[in-house]
N, C-alpha and C positions, 0 to 999 in steps of 0.2 A: 504494500500500499504506499508507494512512494508519492512525494509531493514536490512540486515545483514552486519556488518562490523567488520570481526574478522579474525585473522590468522587461517590457516587450523590446524596447531599443537595446537593452543588454543582451537579450536572446539573439537578436539579429546581429549586433556588433561582434558578438563572440562566436559567431558561426561562419563556416566557409561561405564564399560567395559562389553560388551555383545556379544553374537554370532549373527553375521549378515548374516550368509550364506544364509538365505531365500532370502533377497534382492540382495546379491551378485550373486546368481544363476539366479534370474530373470533379473538382468543386463547383465550377460553372454548371456542368451538366446536372449535378445533384440538385442545385438550387433551382435550376430551370424545371426539373421534374416536380419539385415541392411547389414551386410557384404556380405550375399548371393546375395542380390540385386546388390551390387557393383561388385561382382564377375561375375555375369551374364552379365554385360554391358562391362567390360574391360578385355584386356588381361593382366594378372599380373603373376609376378614370384617372388618367395621368394628370398630376398637378402641373400646371404650366410653370410653376416656379423653379422646377428641376429640369426643364427642357435644356437650358444652357449647360447643365451638368451631365448631359447624356454621354459626353466624351470630353475628358479634359487631360492635360498633361502631354507627354511625348510619346506615350505608348504606341507601337512597340520598341521604339528606340530608347526609351527610359521610363521614369516612373509615369503613371497614368491612372486613370480610373473612370468609373461611370456611377452615377446616382440617379435613380428614378424613383419618384414617390407617388403614391396613389391614394385615392380616397373614394368613399362611396356611401350609400345609405346605411350600411352596417359597419363599416370600416373607417375609423378616424384617420389613420395614417399608416400606410404600408410602404416599406423601404426595400428595395432591391439594388444592392450596391456592391462595388468592389474598389478597392484602391491598393496601389503598390507598384512593384517592379519585379514581376516574376522571372525576368531574365537575370536577376540578381537577388534571389533568395527569398523575397517577401511579397506576400499578397494577403489581403484581408477582405473577406466577402461577408455580406450581410443579408439576411432575409428576416424582417421583423414585421409583425402585424399588431397594430394598436387598435382594439375594437372600439366601436362606438358605445355610448352609455346605455343602449337598450338592453344589454345583458351585462352580467358581472363575470363572465367567463375569463380566466387569466389571458393576458396578452401572450403572443408568440414571440419568443426571442431565439435567434439563431445566428451564430457567426462561425466562420471557418477561417482558419489562418494557416499559412505555411511560412516558415522563418528561418531555415529550410525544413525543420521537423514539422510535424503536424499539430494541430490544436483545434479543439471545437468547443463551443459553448451552445447549450441547448437548455431552454428553460421555459416555465410557465410563469410569467410575471404576475404576481398576485395584485388584485385590486382592492383588497381590505387588509386590515390588521389581523392576521391569523391567530394571533394570541388572544385577541378579543372575540373574533368570530371562529370558534372551533369548527363549526359545521362546514365552513368553507374549506378548512384544511382537510376535513374528513372526505369531502366530495372530490377534490381535485388533487390532492397530494398524498394522503394516506394509501391509496391503492397503488401508487407509484414506488413506494418506499422499498419494497423488497428488491424490485428490479434495479433501483438505484444502488442499493447496498451490493448487490451481486456484481455490478460493474465496478464499484469502488474496490473490489478485490482483484480485478484484473491486473496482473503484474505488468502488462505492456502499455498500461495507460497511467500516467503520472497525474495525480490531481493538482490542478493549478490553483495556487492561493495567490490572489492579487495582492500586491503591496499596498494598495489603496484601500483603506478601511471602508470608504463609502461604497466602493464597488463590491466588496465582500458583504456589505449590508443589503446590497440590492439583489443578491441572490436568494431564490427560494430554497427550501429544504431539500428539494429534489432536483436542483440545478446540476447539469453535467458541464464540467469545466475542466478539460484535460489536455495534456500535452501527450504526444505518442510518436513512435517511429512510423514513417510512412510505408508501411508494409501494406501488400494487397489485403491481408487478413484484418488489419486494423482500419483502413479505409472502408472495407465492406461493413465493419461493425458500425461506423459513423453513419453509413448510408442506411443500414437497417434501423438504427436508433432514431434518426431524423424522420424517415418515412413513417415509422410507427407513431412517433410523437405527433405529427401533423395530422395523421388519419385520426388519432384519438382526440386531438384538439378541434377538429371539424365536427366530430360527433358531439362534444361538449357544446359547441355553438348550436347545433341543431336541437339539442335536448334542453336547452337553457330556458328558464322561466324569464318573462320580461321584467325589467326594472320598473317600478312605478314611476310614472312621468315626473312627478314631483321631486324625485331623487336623482334624476339624470344630469341636471346641470352640475350639481356638486361633484358627481362622479367624473364627469368629463373634465372638470378643473383639476381634480386630483390626478387623473391620467396624464394631463398635459404637464403638471409640475414634475411628475415621476419621469416622464419621457425626456423633458428638457434636462433635468438634473443628470440622468444617466448619460446623455449625449454630451453635455458640457464638461462632465467630470471624468470622461473616459481617459485613462492614462495613455491609450494608444494614439490619442490625437497628436501627440508629439511626433509621430511618424508622418502625419499629414503636414505639419508644419516643416519638417525636414524635407520633405519632397517638393512641397508646393508653396511654402511660405504661409504666414499668419492669415493674410486676407482670404486667400482661397480656402484655407482650413476653416476659418470662421464661417464661411459660406456653406462648406460641406457639412459642418456640425449643425447649422440652421436647417439644412436639408434633412438631417436625421430626425429632427423633432418638429418641424413644420414652422420654422420661425418666419419664413417668407411666403408661406402658402397663399395661394389664390382661391382654393376651393373653400366652401362652407363646411364647417364641422357638422357631423350627423347629430341628431338630437333624440 
């Protein structure tokens, strides 16, 4: 049950510089498959504020990336993005879905990293204080506990402990956050876990009871504060500054939480 406790930039700087396009393309394909499932369930529209971020940087001749955000009647903010320089060891990919306030189903959090080893984050981002609302924990987290513990014991995955206390506080009790060797076996496990998680999350949405109308505005504001804090405080933002400078990184961070959004938020 090994653990990793390092800054992302330290992991990159202390690793050999190699081409990781093989894993990068596998990650892209995985996120495309998962996004297709989400697209099939929700009505989604591209937010115009992210059109200019469809392609930025110098990729494939250097660092680059893409960020596309979507919203819809049931989805407040979905982000499908990547950033990095896969020709020189590093790429960071995201697929996150922040639901509207009509339901209290946890949000979907997913990130894949190559630095040049593998790393992944997979979580159900809670919408309530679970210490206060034990029934929420019982419904969405307790059934996942045994599988989470079983993976925790896998010797080929090192549990990643963020050096940032705020990021540790943002993780749910069943969050997957691991470093791993980029073997076929381990990448297949990541594929299986992420597909199973998205399938289960979509079932949660279909089975959820509606939130009373009078409670939705407060829930939406809580969701936005959580989303902005996570984006603003992400220690990996330093890699954006390194590649693209502070101004572009600030714009990318706003893209992650919807700071420049043009679409209306769902009610």
